Backbone as numpy.savetxt, mean C-alpha at the origin, in Angstrom:
# Nx Ny Nz CAx CAy CAz Cx Cy Cz
-9.59 -0.45 -9.38 -9.11 -1.34 -8.34 -10.27 -1.62 -7.39
-10.40 -2.87 -7.05 -11.41 -3.26 -6.08 -10.76 -3.31 -4.70
-11.42 -2.71 -3.72 -10.90 -2.64 -2.36 -11.80 -3.45 -1.44
-11.20 -4.34 -0.70 -11.93 -5.10 0.32 -11.29 -4.73 1.65
-12.04 -4.03 2.46 -11.50 -3.50 3.70 -11.93 -4.37 4.88
-10.99 -5.06 5.48 -11.25 -5.89 6.64 -10.97 -5.13 7.95
-10.76 -3.84 7.86 -10.43 -3.03 9.04 -11.54 -2.02 9.29
-11.39 -1.27 10.36 -12.32 -0.17 10.62 -11.77 1.15 10.09
-10.56 1.12 9.52 -9.98 2.34 8.98 -10.75 2.76 7.73
-11.10 4.05 7.62 -11.81 4.56 6.44 -10.82 4.86 5.31
-10.58 3.89 4.46 -9.50 4.01 3.49 -9.95 4.09 2.03
-11.18 3.80 1.74 -11.61 3.62 0.35 -11.38 4.83 -0.54
-11.83 5.99 -0.14 -11.71 7.16 -1.02 -10.26 7.50 -1.31
-9.42 7.45 -0.30 -8.00 7.75 -0.51 -7.38 6.72 -1.43
-7.67 5.44 -1.21 -7.10 4.39 -2.06 -7.59 4.51 -3.50
-8.86 4.86 -3.69 -9.38 5.04 -5.05 -8.69 6.20 -5.75
-8.48 7.30 -5.04 -7.78 8.45 -5.61 -6.35 8.07 -5.97
-5.67 7.38 -5.06 -4.28 6.96 -5.32 -4.20 6.00 -6.49
-5.14 5.08 -6.57 -5.15 4.12 -7.69 -5.30 4.86 -9.02
-6.16 5.88 -9.05 -6.34 6.66 -10.29 -5.06 7.40 -10.66
-4.47 8.07 -9.69 -3.28 8.88 -9.95 -2.09 8.01 -10.37
-1.97 6.84 -9.75 -0.83 5.96 -10.02 -1.10 4.97 -11.15
-2.26 5.10 -11.80 -2.64 4.21 -12.91 -2.58 2.74 -12.52
-3.08 2.43 -11.34 -3.16 1.03 -10.92 -4.34 0.40 -11.66
-4.11 -0.71 -12.34 -5.16 -1.32 -13.16 -6.43 -1.63 -12.36
-7.57 -1.53 -13.04 -8.85 -1.75 -12.38 -9.07 -3.21 -11.99
-8.34 -4.14 -12.58 -8.54 -5.55 -12.23 -7.74 -5.98 -11.00
-7.03 -5.03 -10.39 -6.30 -5.32 -9.15 -7.30 -5.40 -7.99
-7.10 -6.37 -7.13 -7.90 -6.49 -5.91 -6.97 -6.25 -4.73
-7.34 -5.30 -3.89 -6.54 -4.96 -2.71 -7.35 -5.27 -1.46
-6.81 -6.18 -0.65 -7.43 -6.49 0.63 -6.67 -5.73 1.71
-7.40 -4.93 2.48 -6.80 -4.14 3.55 -7.06 -4.89 4.86
-5.97 -5.20 5.57 -6.07 -6.00 6.79 -5.30 -5.33 7.92
-5.68 -5.66 9.12 -4.94 -5.15 10.29 -4.18 -6.31 10.92
-2.93 -6.06 11.26 -2.14 -7.07 11.94 -2.49 -7.06 13.42
-2.37 -8.20 14.09 -2.71 -8.23 15.52 -1.70 -7.51 16.40
-0.50 -7.28 15.88 0.53 -6.58 16.65 1.42 -5.80 15.69
2.35 -5.06 16.24 3.26 -4.26 15.42 4.02 -5.16 14.45
4.34 -4.62 13.30 5.05 -5.35 12.26 6.53 -5.02 12.41
7.34 -6.04 12.60 8.78 -5.83 12.81 9.61 -6.67 11.85
10.76 -6.10 11.47 11.79 -6.83 10.74 13.12 -6.32 11.26
13.80 -7.14 12.01 15.04 -6.69 12.65 14.72 -5.55 13.60
15.44 -4.45 13.47 15.21 -3.28 14.32 14.09 -2.38 13.81
13.66 -2.62 12.58 12.64 -1.75 11.96 11.24 -2.15 12.40
10.41 -1.14 12.63 9.00 -1.37 12.91 8.20 -0.67 11.83
7.24 -1.38 11.25 6.46 -0.86 10.13 5.06 -0.50 10.58
4.52 0.53 10.00 3.13 0.91 10.24 2.24 0.20 9.22
2.81 -0.09 8.07 2.07 -0.80 7.03 3.02 -1.42 6.03
2.54 -2.44 5.35 3.28 -3.01 4.24 2.32 -3.70 3.29
2.76 -3.86 2.06 1.93 -4.47 1.03 2.69 -5.63 0.43
1.96 -6.67 0.05 2.61 -7.78 -0.62 1.63 -8.48 -1.54
2.16 -9.02 -2.63 1.29 -9.79 -3.53 0.90 -11.10 -2.85
-0.27 -11.58 -3.19 -0.72 -12.87 -2.67 -0.19 -13.95 -3.62
0.48 -14.93 -3.05 1.10 -15.99 -3.84 0.07 -16.70 -4.72
0.42 -16.96 -5.95 -0.40 -17.67 -6.93 -1.65 -16.90 -7.35
-1.72 -15.62 -7.04 -2.85 -14.78 -7.44 -2.29 -13.46 -7.97
-1.96 -13.39 -9.24 -1.21 -12.24 -9.77 -1.90 -10.89 -9.68
-3.19 -10.82 -9.46 -3.87 -9.53 -9.39 -4.37 -9.22 -7.97
-3.98 -10.05 -6.99 -4.46 -9.90 -5.62 -3.31 -9.49 -4.71
-3.55 -8.44 -3.90 -2.54 -7.91 -3.00 -3.15 -7.70 -1.62
-2.32 -7.85 -0.59 -2.73 -7.58 0.77 -1.96 -6.38 1.30
-2.70 -5.42 1.85 -2.12 -4.26 2.53 -2.36 -4.47 4.02
-1.29 -4.58 4.78 -1.37 -4.79 6.22 -1.09 -3.48 6.94
-1.94 -3.15 7.90 -1.76 -1.96 8.73 -1.58 -2.39 10.17
-0.63 -1.76 10.86 -0.42 -2.04 12.28 -1.60 -1.50 13.08
-1.86 -2.10 14.22 -2.95 -1.58 15.07 -2.60 -0.19 15.58
-3.61 0.63 15.70 -3.40 1.96 16.28 -2.81 2.99 15.35
-2.88 2.78 14.03 -2.39 3.80 13.10 -3.26 5.04 13.29
-2.63 6.17 13.54 -3.39 7.40 13.79 -4.00 7.95 12.50
-5.05 8.73 12.66 -5.71 9.34 11.51 -4.77 10.26 10.75
-3.83 10.87 11.45 -2.89 11.78 10.79 -1.79 11.01 10.04
-1.49 9.81 10.46 -0.45 9.00 9.82 -1.00 8.14 8.69
-2.24 7.74 8.78 -2.84 6.82 7.81 -2.70 7.27 6.36
-2.98 8.52 6.00 -2.83 8.92 4.59 -1.40 8.73 4.07
-0.41 9.01 4.90 0.99 8.85 4.49 1.30 7.38 4.23
0.81 6.51 5.10 1.03 5.07 4.94 0.37 4.58 3.65
-0.87 5.01 3.42 -1.58 4.59 2.21 -0.87 5.06 0.95
-0.42 6.31 0.95 0.30 6.84 -0.21 1.57 6.04 -0.48
2.34 5.80 0.56 3.60 5.06 0.42 3.35 3.65 -0.10
2.40 2.95 0.50 2.15 1.57 0.11 1.51 1.47 -1.27
0.74 2.47 -1.68 0.18 2.45 -3.03 1.26 2.65 -4.09
2.32 3.35 -3.76 3.45 3.44 -4.69 4.02 2.04 -4.90
4.17 1.29 -3.81 4.66 -0.09 -3.95 3.67 -0.95 -4.73
2.37 -0.75 -4.51 1.37 -1.50 -5.26 1.52 -1.21 -6.76
1.70 0.04 -7.12 1.90 0.40 -8.52 3.18 -0.23 -9.07
4.23 -0.27 -8.25 5.49 -0.91 -8.67 5.27 -2.39 -8.94
4.56 -3.07 -8.03 4.26 -4.49 -8.20 3.38 -4.72 -9.43
2.29 -3.97 -9.52 1.30 -4.19 -10.59 1.89 -3.95 -11.98
2.84 -3.04 -12.07 3.46 -2.74 -13.37 4.59 -3.71 -13.71
4.96 -4.56 -12.76 6.05 -5.50 -12.98 7.42 -4.94 -12.68
7.48 -3.71 -12.21 8.77 -3.10 -11.89 9.39 -3.68 -10.62
8.54 -4.18 -9.70 8.99 -4.70 -8.42 8.48 -6.12 -8.24
9.37 -7.02 -7.84 8.97 -8.38 -7.48 9.94 -8.89 -6.43
9.44 -9.80 -5.60 10.24 -10.35 -4.51 10.14 -11.86 -4.56
11.29 -12.51 -4.53 11.37 -13.96 -4.45 12.32 -14.30 -3.32
11.78 -14.67 -2.17 12.63 -14.95 -1.01 13.37 -13.71 -0.59
14.72 -13.78 -0.61 15.52 -12.61 -0.21 16.08 -11.87 -1.43
15.48 -12.12 -2.59 15.90 -11.43 -3.81 14.79 -10.51 -4.28
15.14 -9.26 -4.52 14.20 -8.27 -5.03 14.64 -7.88 -6.42
13.68 -7.86 -7.36 13.93 -7.34 -8.69 13.21 -6.00 -8.77
13.96 -4.96 -9.15 13.36 -3.64 -9.31 13.96 -2.99 -10.55
13.09 -2.63 -11.47 13.50 -2.00 -12.73 14.60 -2.79 -13.44
14.47 -4.12 -13.41 15.41 -4.98 -14.12 16.71 -5.25 -13.40
16.88 -4.75 -12.19 18.10 -4.99 -11.41 17.78 -5.91 -10.23
18.71 -6.77 -9.91 18.53 -7.71 -8.81 19.23 -7.20 -7.56
18.52 -7.30 -6.43 19.06 -6.85 -5.14 18.88 -7.96 -4.12
19.88 -8.14 -3.28 19.73 -9.03 -2.14 19.06 -8.22 -1.04
18.10 -8.83 -0.39 17.30 -8.09 0.58 17.13 -8.95 1.82
17.94 -8.68 2.84 17.84 -9.41 4.09 17.11 -8.59 5.15
17.42 -7.30 5.22 16.78 -6.41 6.18 16.28 -5.17 5.46
15.29 -4.54 6.03 14.71 -3.33 5.47 15.78 -2.27 5.25
15.70 -1.61 4.10 16.64 -0.55 3.76 15.86 0.59 3.14
15.72 1.68 3.88 14.95 2.82 3.38 15.62 3.49 2.18
16.87 3.15 1.91 17.58 3.75 0.78 17.55 2.87 -0.46
16.86 1.74 -0.41 16.73 0.91 -1.62 15.96 1.72 -2.66
16.18 1.48 -3.94 15.56 2.33 -4.96 14.02 2.30 -4.93
13.41 1.17 -4.61 11.94 1.11 -4.56 11.41 1.87 -3.36
12.12 1.85 -2.24 11.71 2.62 -1.07 11.97 4.11 -1.28
13.10 4.43 -1.87 13.42 5.83 -2.16 12.32 6.46 -3.02
11.90 5.74 -4.05 10.83 6.23 -4.91 9.52 6.42 -4.13
9.19 5.44 -3.27 7.95 5.54 -2.49 7.98 6.72 -1.52
9.12 6.92 -0.86 9.22 8.05 0.07 9.11 9.39 -0.67
9.75 9.48 -1.83 9.68 10.73 -2.59 8.27 11.01 -3.10
7.60 9.97 -3.57 6.26 10.15 -4.15 5.18 10.36 -3.10
5.36 9.83 -1.89 4.29 9.92 -0.90 3.96 11.36 -0.55
4.95 12.23 -0.53 4.70 13.64 -0.21 3.81 14.28 -1.27
4.10 14.02 -2.53 3.28 14.57 -3.62 1.88 13.99 -3.58
1.79 12.70 -3.29 0.49 12.03 -3.27 -0.38 12.51 -2.11
0.24 12.85 -0.99 -0.52 13.35 0.16 -1.30 14.61 -0.21
-0.69 15.46 -1.00 -1.35 16.68 -1.43 -2.59 16.36 -2.26
-2.52 15.31 -3.08 -3.66 14.91 -3.90 -4.78 14.32 -3.05
-4.41 13.54 -2.04 -5.43 12.96 -1.16 -6.20 14.08 -0.47
-5.51 15.13 -0.08 -6.16 16.25 0.61 -7.11 17.00 -0.31
-6.94 16.84 -1.64 -7.80 17.53 -2.60 -8.89 16.61 -3.15
-9.17 15.51 -2.46 -10.20 14.57 -2.91 -11.53 15.30 -3.07
-12.37 14.79 -3.97 -13.66 15.44 -4.19 -14.56 15.42 -2.96
-14.42 14.44 -2.10 -15.22 14.42 -0.88 -14.60 15.40 0.10
-15.31 15.75 1.13 -14.81 16.70 2.12 -13.49 16.21 2.71
-13.43 14.93 3.02 -12.20 14.37 3.59 -12.11 12.91 3.18
-11.13 12.59 2.37 -10.99 11.23 1.85 -10.87 10.20 2.95
-10.45 10.61 4.10 -10.20 9.64 5.15 -11.41 9.44 6.06
-12.56 10.05 5.74 -13.70 9.84 6.62 -14.80 9.02 5.94
-15.02 9.22 4.67 -16.07 8.46 3.97 -15.47 7.15 3.45
-16.22 6.08 3.57 -15.70 4.79 3.12 -16.69 4.13 2.17
-16.20 3.75 0.97 -17.03 3.05 0.01 -16.47 1.65 -0.25
-15.82 1.08 0.71 -15.23 -0.24 0.51 -16.30 -1.31 0.46
-15.91 -2.43 -0.10 -16.75 -3.61 -0.06 -16.50 -4.28 1.26
-17.54 -4.58 1.98 -17.33 -5.25 3.26 -16.91 -6.69 3.01
-16.14 -7.28 3.92 -15.67 -8.65 3.73 -16.83 -9.63 3.55
-17.96 -9.38 4.17 -19.09 -10.28 4.05 -19.67 -10.27 2.65
-19.53 -9.13 1.96 -20.11 -9.00 0.62 -19.15 -9.51 -0.45
-17.89 -9.69 -0.09 -16.89 -10.08 -1.09 -17.02 -11.55 -1.45
């Protein structure tokens, strides 16, 4: 997976480890961006979210809210990478307010942490956090090997 980091968050090593563990294809391009303000949907506030880029089947944007703490960032990355793997494998797709997950159609108007794709991401993020902590570098969240936006 190619990572283009438009933020100051040091995310490359953790994202590379997660991509390997989750078998995210190497031809996927992930752009990491920061939103100018908190991400909201109804009453829910998000620290991060991922979405495919329209008309670009291998390109995804990961949005992070401003001020994500160093202690929270690994959890957000793990959770969102589960969704990236769901998208990249074709298990998850969104068309307007319709979500397809594992061949089932769901109406999706407001965020639901109990939806099957979210349930899977929440369950897997705990296991993935342990792997991030065992990265070959001293701390996956401090060293960054991302491609700078200027070089992309």
